C-alpha positions in Angstrom: 20.0 -53.3 38.4 20.9 -56.2 36.1 18.0 -57.3 33.8 16.7 -60.8 34.8 15.3 -63.0 32.0 12.2 -63.6 34.1 11.5 -59.9 34.4 12.1 -59.3 30.7 9.8 -62.1 29.9 7.1 -60.6 32.2 7.7 -57.2 30.5 7.2 -58.7 27.1 4.1 -60.5 28.1 2.6 -57.3 29.6 3.4 -55.3 26.5 1.8 -57.8 24.2 -1.3 -58.1 26.5 -1.9 -54.3 26.7 -1.3 -53.9 23.0 -4.0 -56.6 22.4 -6.4 -54.7 24.7 -5.6 -51.4 22.8 -6.4 -53.1 19.5 -9.7 -54.5 20.8 -10.7 -51.2 22.3 -9.5 -48.7 19.7 -9.7 -50.6 16.5 -12.4 -53.4 17.0 -14.4 -51.3 19.5 -14.8 -54.6 21.4 -13.1 -54.4 24.8 -12.9 -57.5 27.0 -11.7 -55.9 30.3 -12.8 -52.9 32.3 -11.0 -49.5 32.2 -9.9 -50.0 35.8 -8.3 -53.4 34.9 -6.6 -51.8 31.9 -5.2 -49.0 34.1 -3.9 -51.6 36.6 -2.0 -53.5 33.8 -0.6 -50.2 32.4 0.7 -49.1 35.8 2.3 -52.5 36.4 4.1 -52.3 33.0 5.3 -48.8 33.7 6.7 -49.7 37.1 8.4 -52.8 35.6 10.0 -50.7 32.8 11.2 -48.1 35.3 12.7 -50.9 37.5 14.5 -52.5 34.5 15.3 -49.2 32.8 14.2 -50.9 29.6 11.1 -50.9 27.3 10.2 -52.6 24.1 10.0 -50.5 20.9 6.2 -51.1 20.7 5.6 -50.5 24.4 2.3 -48.7 25.0 4.1 -46.4 27.5 6.0 -44.9 24.6 2.7 -43.3 23.4 2.8 -40.6 26.0 5.3 -38.3 27.7 7.1 -36.4 24.9 8.3 -32.9 25.6 6.6 -29.9 23.8 8.1 -29.1 20.4 9.2 -25.6 19.2 8.0 -26.4 15.6 7.3 -29.2 13.2 10.1 -30.4 11.0 9.5 -30.9 7.3 9.3 -34.4 5.7 9.6 -35.1 2.0 7.3 -37.9 0.9 9.1 -40.7 -1.0 6.0 -41.0 -3.2 3.7 -37.9 -3.6 0.5 -37.9 -1.6 -1.7 -36.5 -4.4 -5.3 -35.2 -4.0 -8.2 -36.8 -5.8 -10.3 -35.4 -8.7 -14.0 -34.9 -7.7 -17.2 -36.2 -9.2 -20.5 -34.5 -8.1 -23.0 -36.7 -9.9 -23.6 -40.3 -11.1 -23.1 -39.1 -14.6 -19.6 -37.8 -13.8 -18.8 -41.2 -12.2 -19.8 -42.8 -15.5 -17.6 -40.3 -17.4 -14.7 -41.3 -15.1 -15.3 -45.0 -16.2 -15.3 -43.9 -19.8 -12.1 -42.0 -19.5 -10.4 -45.0 -17.9 -11.6 -47.4 -20.7 -10.4 -45.0 -23.3 -6.9 -44.7 -21.7 -6.7 -48.5 -21.5 -7.6 -48.9 -25.2 -10.3 -51.4 -25.0 -13.6 -52.7 -23.7 -12.1 -54.6 -20.9 -13.7 -55.6 -17.6 -12.5 -53.1 -14.9 -13.1 -54.0 -11.3 -13.4 -51.1 -8.8 -13.4 -50.7 -5.0 -15.7 -48.2 -3.2 -15.0 -47.0 0.3 -16.2 -44.2 2.5 -14.3 -40.9 2.2 -13.4 -40.0 5.8 -13.5 -36.3 6.6 -10.3 -35.9 8.6 -6.6 -35.2 8.3 -4.5 -37.2 5.7 -1.5 -38.9 7.3 1.5 -41.0 6.2 2.8 -43.7 8.6 6.3 -45.0 7.9 7.5 -48.3 9.2 11.0 -49.6 9.1 11.9 -53.2 10.0 8.2 -53.6 11.1 8.4 -50.8 13.7 6.7 -47.5 13.6 9.3 -44.9 12.5 7.6 -41.6 11.6 4.3 -39.9 10.8 3.9 -36.9 8.5 1.0 -34.8 7.3 0.1 -34.6 3.6 1.2 -30.9 3.4 1.4 -29.9 -0.3 1.5 -33.5 -1.4 5.3 -33.5 -1.8 6.4 -32.3 1.6 4.5 -32.5 4.9 5.2 -31.9 8.6 6.7 -34.4 11.0 4.0 -35.2 13.6 5.5 -38.4 14.9 5.3 -37.5 18.6 1.6 -36.7 18.3 0.6 -39.7 16.2 2.4 -42.0 18.6 -0.1 -41.0 21.3 -3.1 -42.3 19.2 -3.8 -45.9 20.4 -5.3 -46.9 17.1 -1.9 -46.5 15.4 0.1 -49.8 15.6 3.7 -49.4 16.9 4.7 -52.7 15.3 3.5 -54.6 12.2 2.2 -57.8 13.7 2.1 -60.1 10.5 5.1 -62.4 9.9 7.6 -61.2 7.3 7.0 -57.5 7.8 8.3 -55.4 4.9 11.7 -53.8 5.2 10.1 -50.4 4.7 6.5 -49.3 4.0 4.6 -46.0 3.9 0.9 -46.5 4.8 -1.5 -43.7 4.1 -4.7 -43.0 6.1 -7.0 -40.5 7.7 -7.0 -39.3 11.3 -10.5 -38.5 12.3 -12.7 -37.8 15.3 -16.1 -39.4 16.1 -19.1 -37.0 16.2 -19.8 -37.7 19.9 -16.2 -37.0 20.8 -16.2 -33.8 18.7 -19.3 -32.5 20.4 -18.0 -33.3 23.9 -14.7 -31.6 23.0 -16.6 -28.5 21.9 -18.8 -28.4 25.0 -15.6 -28.5 27.1 -14.0 -25.7 25.1 -17.0 -23.5 25.4 -17.1 -24.0 29.1 -13.5 -22.8 29.3 -14.3 -19.8 27.1 -12.4 -21.2 24.2 -13.7 -21.0 20.6 -15.3 -24.3 19.4 -14.0 -26.2 16.4 -16.1 -25.8 13.3 -16.3 -29.5 12.5 -14.8 -32.9 13.3 -12.2 -32.5 10.6 -10.9 -29.2 12.0 -10.9 -30.8 15.5 -8.8 -33.8 14.3 -6.4 -31.6 12.4 -6.0 -29.1 15.3 -5.4 -32.0 17.7 -2.7 -33.6 15.5 -0.9 -30.2 14.9 -0.4 -29.4 18.6 3.1 -28.6 19.6 2.5 -30.3 22.9 1.8 -34.0 22.4 0.1 -34.3 25.8 -2.8 -32.3 24.4 -3.1 -34.7 21.4 -3.1 -37.6 23.9 -6.1 -36.2 25.8 -8.3 -36.4 22.7 -9.7 -39.7 21.4 -8.6 -39.8 17.7 -9.2 -42.6 15.3 -7.4 -43.9 12.2 -8.6 -45.5 8.9 -5.8 -46.7 6.6 -6.5 -46.9 2.9 -3.4 -46.3 0.8 0.2 -47.3 0.2 3.2 -45.1 -0.7 6.7 -46.3 -1.1 7.4 -49.9 -0.1 10.3 -52.3 0.0 10.1 -56.0 0.6 6.4 -56.4 -0.1 4.0 -56.1 -3.1 0.3 -56.5 -3.7 -1.8 -57.5 -6.8 -4.9 -55.6 -5.9 -6.1 -52.8 -3.6 -8.3 -55.3 -1.9 -5.3 -57.5 -1.1 -3.6 -54.5 0.5 -6.7 -53.8 2.6 -6.8 -57.5 3.7 -3.1 -57.3 4.7 -3.7 -54.1 6.7 -6.5 -55.9 8.6 -4.3 -58.9 9.4 -1.5 -56.6 10.5 -4.0 -54.9 12.9 -4.3 -51.6 11.1 -7.7 -50.0 11.2 -9.2 -49.8 7.7 -12.4 -48.1 6.3 -15.7 -49.3 7.7 -16.4 -50.9 4.3 -14.4 -51.6 1.2 -16.7 -53.0 -1.4 -15.6 -54.6 -4.7 -17.8 -53.6 -7.7 -17.6 -55.6 -11.0 -18.6 -52.6 -13.1 -19.5 -49.0 -12.9 -23.2 -49.8 -12.3 -22.4 -51.7 -9.2 -20.2 -48.7 -8.1 -23.3 -46.4 -8.4 -25.4 -48.9 -6.4 -22.8 -48.8 -3.6 -22.6 -45.0 -3.7 -26.4 -44.9 -3.2 -26.1 -47.3 -0.3 -23.3 -45.3 1.4 -25.1 -41.9 1.0 -28.3 -43.4 2.4 -26.5 -44.7 5.5 -24.1 -41.8 6.2 -26.3 -40.3 9.0 -26.1 -43.6 10.8 -22.3 -43.6 11.0 -20.5 -42.5 14.2 -18.1 -40.4 12.2 -18.3 -37.9 9.3 -17.9 -38.9 5.7 -18.3 -36.4 2.9 -18.3 -38.8 0.0 -16.9 -42.1 -1.3 -13.6 -43.0 -3.0 -13.7 -45.1 -6.2 -10.4 -46.8 -7.1 -9.4 -49.2 -9.9 -8.8 -52.4 -7.9 -5.8 -53.9 -10.0 -2.5 -52.2 -9.1 -1.1 -53.1 -12.6 -3.9 -51.1 -14.2 -3.3 -48.2 -11.8 0.3 -48.1 -13.0 -0.7 -48.1 -16.6 -3.2 -45.2 -16.0 -0.6 -43.2 -14.1 -1.0 -39.7 -12.7 -2.0 -36.2 -13.9 -0.2 -33.2 -12.4 -2.0 -33.3 -9.1 -4.3 -36.4 -9.1 -4.1 -40.1 -10.0 -6.1 -41.1 -13.1 -7.2 -44.3 -11.5 -9.3 -42.9 -8.6 -12.0 -40.3 -8.1 -13.8 -38.9 -5.0 -17.6 -38.8 -5.3 -18.9 -36.0 -3.2 -22.2 -36.4 -1.4 -24.9 -33.7 -1.7 -24.8 -31.0 1.0 -26.8 -31.5 4.2 -29.6 -29.0 4.8 -32.2 -28.3 7.5 -34.7 -25.7 8.5 -34.4 -23.8 11.9 -35.0 -20.4 13.5 -32.6 -17.6 14.2 -32.9 -16.7 17.9 -30.1 -14.0 17.9 -27.5 -12.3 15.8 -24.3 -11.4 17.5 -20.9 -10.1 16.7 -17.7 -12.0 17.4 -14.4 -10.2 17.6 -11.5 -11.7 15.7 -7.8 -11.4 16.5 -7.4 -8.5 14.1 -10.4 -6.6 15.5 -12.9 -7.4 12.8 -16.4 -7.8 14.1 -17.9 -10.8 12.3 -21.7 -11.4 12.7 -23.0 -14.9 13.5 -26.4 -16.3 13.9 -27.5 -18.3 16.9 -30.1 -21.0 15.9 -32.6 -23.2 17.6 -30.3 -26.3 17.7 -30.9 -28.6 14.7 -29.3 -31.9 13.6 -27.6 -31.7 10.2 -25.7 -34.7 8.9 -25.2 -36.2 12.4 -24.0 -33.0 14.0 -26.0 -30.7 16.1 -25.7 -27.1 14.7 -26.6 -24.1 16.8 -24.7 -21.3 15.2 -23.4 -20.1 11.8 -21.2 -17.3 10.5 -23.0 -14.6 8.6 -19.7 -13.5 7.0 -20.2 -9.7 7.2 -22.8 -7.0 7.8 -23.4 -6.4 4.1 -24.3 -10.0 3.7 -27.0 -9.7 6.4 -28.5 -6.7 4.6 -28.2 -8.4 1.2 -30.0 -11.6 2.4 -32.3 -9.5 4.6 -31.6 -11.8 7.6 -33.5 -10.9 10.8 -33.8 -12.3 14.4 -36.8 -14.6 14.4 -36.4 -15.6 10.8 -37.0 -19.2 9.7 -33.9 -20.1 7.6 -32.6 -23.0 5.5 -29.1 -23.9 6.8 -26.6 -25.9 4.8 -23.4 -27.8 5.6 -21.9 -27.7 2.1 -19.1 -30.2 1.9 -19.9 -31.1 5.5 -18.0 -28.1 6.8 -19.0 -24.9 8.6 -22.8 -24.4 8.3 -24.1 -21.3 6.6 -27.5 -19.7 6.0 -28.5 -20.6 2.5 -31.7 -18.6 2.4 -34.4 -16.9 4.5 -37.9 -18.5 4.4 -39.7 -15.2 4.1 -43.1 -16.8 3.6 -42.9 -17.9 7.3 -42.4 -14.3 8.6 -44.9 -13.1 11.2 -44.0 -9.5 11.3 -42.3 -9.8 14.7 -38.8 -10.3 13.2 -36.1 -7.8 14.2 -33.5 -6.1 12.0 -30.0 -6.0 13.4 -27.8 -3.0 12.5 -24.0 -2.9 12.5 -23.0 -2.5 16.2 -21.8 0.9 17.3 -19.5 -0.5 20.0 -17.3 -3.6 20.3 -19.1 -6.5 22.1 -15.9 -7.4 23.9 -14.6 -4.0 25.3 -17.3 -1.4 24.5 -15.0 0.7 22.4 -16.3 2.5 19.3 -16.3 0.5 16.1 -14.7 1.9 12.9 -16.0 1.0 9.5 -13.9 2.5 6.6 -15.7 3.9 3.6 -16.1 1.2 0.9 -15.1 -1.6 3.4 -17.4 -4.4 4.5 -15.4 -5.0 7.7 -16.3 -3.3 10.9 -13.4 -3.1 13.4 -12.6 -2.5 17.0 -9.3 -0.5 17.1 -8.8 -0.5 20.8 -5.4 -1.5 22.3 -7.1 -3.0 25.3 -9.8 -5.2 23.6 -9.4 -8.6 25.3 -10.3 -10.5 22.1 -7.3 -9.0 20.3 -4.7 -8.6 23.1 -2.9 -11.9 22.6 -2.4 -11.3 18.9 -1.5 -7.6 19.4 1.1 -8.4 22.1 2.7 -11.1 19.9 3.0 -8.5 17.2 4.2 -5.8 19.7 7.1 -8.1 20.8 8.0 -9.4 17.3 11.3 -8.8 15.6 9.9 -6.0 13.4 8.3 -4.5 16.5 10.1 -4.0 19.8 12.0 -7.3 19.3 11.5 -8.7 22.8 13.4 -12.0 22.5 11.7 -14.8 24.3 8.2 -13.3 24.1 7.0 -15.3 21.2 3.6 -16.8 20.6 4.0 -19.8 22.9 5.2 -17.7 25.9 2.6 -15.1 25.4 -0.1 -17.8 25.5 1.5 -19.2 28.6 1.6 -15.9 30.4 -2.0 -15.2 29.5 -3.2 -18.6 30.6 -1.5 -18.0 34.1 -3.0 -14.5 34.4 0.3 -12.8 34.4 -0.5 -10.7 31.3 -3.9 -9.0 30.8 -2.8 -5.9 29.0 0.3 -4.2 27.4 1.5 -2.7 30.7 1.6 -6.1 32.4 4.6 -7.0 30.2 6.7 -4.3 32.0 5.5 -5.4 35.5 6.7 -9.0 35.1 9.2 -10.2 37.6 11.8 -12.9 37.4 10.1 -14.8 40.3 6.9 -14.9 38.3 8.6 -16.6 35.4 10.4 -19.1 37.5 7.0 -20.5 38.5 6.2 -21.4 34.9 7.1 -24.5 32.8 10.0 -24.0 30.2 11.6 -21.2 32.4 14.8 -21.8 34.2 17.1 -19.2 35.9 18.8 -18.1 32.7 15.8 -18.0 30.4 13.8 -16.1 32.9 16.6 -13.5 33.3 17.0 -13.3 29.6 13.3 -12.4 29.1 13.4 -9.8 31.9 16.5 -8.2 30.3 14.9 -8.2 26.8 11.8 -6.5 28.2 13.9 -3.9 29.9 15.8 -3.3 26.7 12.6 -2.7 24.7 11.8 0.4 26.7 14.5 2.2 24.6 13.1 2.4 21.1 12.4 4.7 18.2 9.1 6.2 17.2 9.0 4.3 13.9 9.4 1.0 15.6 6.9 1.8 18.3 4.3 2.9 15.8 4.7 -0.3 13.9 4.7 -2.4 17.1 1.3 -1.1 18.4 -0.4 -2.6 15.4 -2.4 0.3 13.8 -4.4 -1.2 10.9 -2.7 -0.5 7.5 0.4 0.8 9.2 3.4 -1.3 8.2 7.1 -0.5 8.7 7.2 1.9 5.8 4.1 3.9 6.9 5.5 4.0 10.5 8.7 5.6 9.2 6.8 8.1 7.2 4.8 9.1 10.3 8.0 9.4 12.3 9.5 11.7 9.7 6.5 14.0 10.0 5.8 14.0 13.7 8.4 14.9 16.3 7.0 12.5 19.0 4.2 10.2 20.0 2.2 13.0 21.7 2.2 15.0 18.5 0.0 12.3 16.9 -2.7 12.5 19.7 -6.0 13.6 18.1 -4.4 14.1 14.7 -6.7 15.1 11.9 -7.3 12.8 9.0 -6.4 15.5 6.5 -2.9 16.0 8.1 -2.0 12.3 7.6 -3.5 12.3 4.0 -1.2 15.2 3.1 1.9 13.2 3.8 3.7 11.7 0.7 2.5 8.2 -0.2 0.2 7.9 2.8 -3.2 7.4 1.1 -6.8 7.7 2.4 -7.0 4.3 4.1 -3.9 4.8 6.2 -5.0 8.4 7.1 -8.4 7.2 8.3 -6.9 4.4 10.3 -4.2 6.5 12.0 -6.6 9.3 12.8 -9.2 6.9 14.3 -6.6 5.2 16.4 -5.1 8.4 17.9 -8.6 9.9 18.4 -9.6 7.0 20.6 -9.3 8.1 24.3 -8.8 4.5 25.5 -5.8 4.1 23.2 -4.3 7.4 24.3 -4.6 6.4 28.0 -2.9 3.0 27.3 0.0 4.8 25.5 0.4 7.2 28.3 0.5 4.3 30.9 3.2 2.7 28.8 5.2 5.9 28.7 4.9 6.1 32.5 6.5 2.7 32.8 9.8 4.1 31.6 9.7 4.2 27.8 12.2 6.4 26.1 11.0 6.9 22.5 13.7 8.6 20.3 12.9 9.8 16.8 16.0 10.0 14.6 13.8 10.0 11.5 12.1 13.3 12.2 12.7 15.9 9.5 12.0 19.4 10.8 11.1 22.1 8.4 9.4 21.9 5.0 9.6 18.6 3.2 11.1 19.1 -0.3 11.3 16.7 -3.2 13.7 13.8 -2.7 15.9 12.0 -5.4 13.8 8.8 -5.4 10.5 10.5 -4.7 7.5 8.2 -5.6 9.6 5.3 -6.7 9.2 1.7 -5.6 12.2 -0.7 -5.3 12.4 -4.4 -4.8 15.7 -6.0 -3.6 17.2 -9.3 -4.5 20.6 -11.0 -4.1 23.6 -10.1 -1.9 24.5 -6.4 -1.6 27.6 -4.6 -0.3 25.7 -3.8 3.0 22.8 -5.2 4.9 19.3 -5.3 3.4 18.0 -3.2 6.3 20.6 -0.4 5.6 19.7 -0.5 1.9 16.0 -0.2 2.7 16.7 2.7 5.0 18.7 4.4 2.3 15.9 3.9 -0.2 13.2 5.2 2.1 15.3 8.2 3.3 15.5 9.3 -0.3 11.7 9.2 -0.8 11.1 5.8 -2.3 9.4 2.7 -1.0 11.0 -0.8 -0.5 8.6 -3.5 -1.5 8.9 -7.3 -1.1 7.4 -8.4 -4.4 7.9 -7.4 -8.1 4.9 -6.0 -10.0 4.3 -3.9 -13.0 4.3 -0.9 -10.7 7.9 -1.6 -9.5 10.2 1.2 -10.6 13.5 -0.7 -10.2 14.7 -4.2 -9.2 17.9 -3.7 -7.1 19.9 -6.8 -7.9 23.0 -7.9 -6.1 25.1 -11.1 -6.4 23.2 -14.4 -6.8 19.8 -12.8 -7.5 16.7 -15.1 -7.0 13.6 -15.7 -9.0 12.6 -12.0 -8.7 15.1 -11.3 -11.4 13.3 -13.4 -14.0 9.9 -11.9 -13.0 11.3 -8.4 -13.3 12.5 -9.2 -16.8 9.2 -10.7 -17.8 7.4 -7.6 -16.7 9.8 -5.2 -18.3 10.9 -3.7 -14.9 14.3 -1.9 -15.0 17.1 -3.7 -13.2 19.7 -1.7 -11.4 22.9 -2.4 -9.4 23.7 -1.0 -6.0 26.2 1.4 -7.7 23.3 2.5 -10.0 21.2 3.2 -6.9 23.9 5.5 -5.5 24.1 7.3 -8.8 20.4 7.8 -8.9 20.5 9.3 -5.4 23.4 11.5 -6.3 21.3 12.9 -9.2 23.2 11.2 -12.0 20.1 9.4 -13.1 21.0 9.6 -16.8 23.5 6.8 -16.6 22.7 4.4 -13.7 24.5 1.0 -14.2 21.9 -1.5 -15.0 22.4 -5.1 -14.0 
C-alpha cells in the first residue's frame, strides 16, 4: 500500500504523543493519562505502522520485539569509562580538595558539584545524528558489552535527542537502576516460582540488562540517571552543571539532585544532607559523587591509571540493624557446596527489608558461635548482601540452638562429603536437583561428551519445559519433543537428536571427565582410564588404590572414592549404560606400570606446532607428564612452536626451560642430554 501523507502525519503525531507520555511517566513520574488510554494509543500506533509498513526511528514500538541473542558483542569505548577513587570520611574529602589545589598550583576558588551515587549498572549511550545508536556496559573501562537491544526496551532512555541542534555524535554515561519497591516485588515473584532472589537492587538491574532475551528486560521496570559525557562531536560544555542542564532540556533523566558547592565545606554540608535523607529515597544510593565543576580544570587535572583526579566517590557508612535468627539452613550451590544461611525476623535496613543472610561456611558459624534464636547485629556493608556482623550474646536466654554441619543434602537427601582441611561441605550426588542443570551443561560440553546443540540456553529451555529432569532424560528425548520448543526447526531438532545418539559412543576418559567428579579434570580422568579397565572397575574403589596412582594426590583420591562409593551415583551410571552407552577404553595399560620417559614433568604449550595441540597433549600424557595451561616456577618445560605468545616471556622470567617439538621427541626417545631448546 502506498504511504499517504495524511497517514504519515498521523503516525508522526502518535509517535510524538506517546513519547511525551513515556517521558512524563518514566522520567518525570507525572503521568497525565491512564494506563488504559496509553495502551489504546500504543495499539493504534502499532496498527498504523503495520498498515504503512513504516515506523519512525524513535517510535516507541521499537523498544520491544527483538529476537534473543546468542551472546553480547564487545564494544570499545571511545573514551575510557574509568572508576572513581573512594573517600570514606570527611577528612578524606578535605584531603581530596588539598590534592586538587596542589595540582593546580595555587589557592584558587574551586567549585564542585555533588550528586547521589546511584547503586546500579554503569552504561554508555551513543547517539548519532540525534538518534539512539548503541548502548554498552562499562566492562573493564575500555571495552564493554553491546546491550543495545535490552536498553532500547527501557522507556526512560530517549530514542531521539529532542533539543534543536543535536550533536553529530555524543556518548552519554549513566546508571541503570531499579527502585526498591520494584526490586522487592521482583524478588517475591522469583521466590514464588522457586527461583533464587537477587541479592540487592544493583544485582537485579545488572541481571536484567544482561539478559540474552530482551523480552525479559522489557518486563522489568528499570530507570536511568545520566551524569557523564564521553566522546562528543559537534557540542561542548563549559561546566558539568551546564551539561546536566542540557541533559534535562534534552529529556534525559538526571540524578535526583545535582548541587553546586562553592568550596569543600559546602561539599561536606551537602554530603551530610544526602546521607541523612538516603532512607527516604525510592532507590538505593551508596554514597555521593564529588566533581570539579569546570571542564577546563578537569582537563588540567587529568587522569591517573584507573581514575580521574577531578572526582571522588564519598561512600556512606554501612547500614546496620538488630534482629533475631529464626532458622539456619543450607543452600545447595551449582557445584554441590552446601552454604549455610540465616533466616531472620524481617528487618528494614537502608530502605530494604532483609530476611536472610549468607553465613559463608560452617566454620564461620562455629567461629562466631551463631545459634538459632540469637539476637544479631546485621550489616549491609556498601549496601550489598547483608551479613551477620556479631552475635549479641548478652541477650541470650539459654534456649538458643546450635546447628551442626548437615549429614545429608537438603535438596536430595544424599550423604554430604567434607574433605579433610576443607571448609566446604558438598553433595556429590549425580541426581541432586540443585546441581543437575550445571552438571548436564558440563556433561554435554566440548571437553565432555561434546553434544553439539546442548549448550546452556537449550539445557535451561529443556528444564523449564520439564523435558529433562535427570541425565537419563537426555537419551529419551524425541524429535517431536524438540519441535514443540522455540528456536527448534526440523533441521536443528534432528541435529541435536543425532548428536545425542553419537555421544553414546565414547571413551572412559571422556566419560569420567563428563560426569563432573570434583577435582577430576581431563588429566586425572585419563590417569584413571589408564589404571581401570572399565567403569564398573571403579565401583566401590578404595581411597588407597586411587592415591597410589602416579600424580593423583589425596584430594582426588578422596573425591573419586566418595563418588564411586555412593549407591545413588552407581545406580545413575548403570541406568545410563542401560540406555545404550558403549564406553571404550583405549587408554588402559594392562600389567605393571613402569617409569615413563617424561615421568613427573609438567609441560606448557605455546605457539603453532607440527600437529594439533590435542595430539601433543596426548603424547605428553602418554609418556608420564602433565600438560598444564599456565606457566609457573613448577613448570618443567615450555614447549614453544611458531609465533609463541606471552607465555614465552613469562617462562624466560621464571627461568623455565624452553624446548621445541623436536626437543620433546628427543626427550621421549631418551636422548635427553641434547634436546633442542627454543
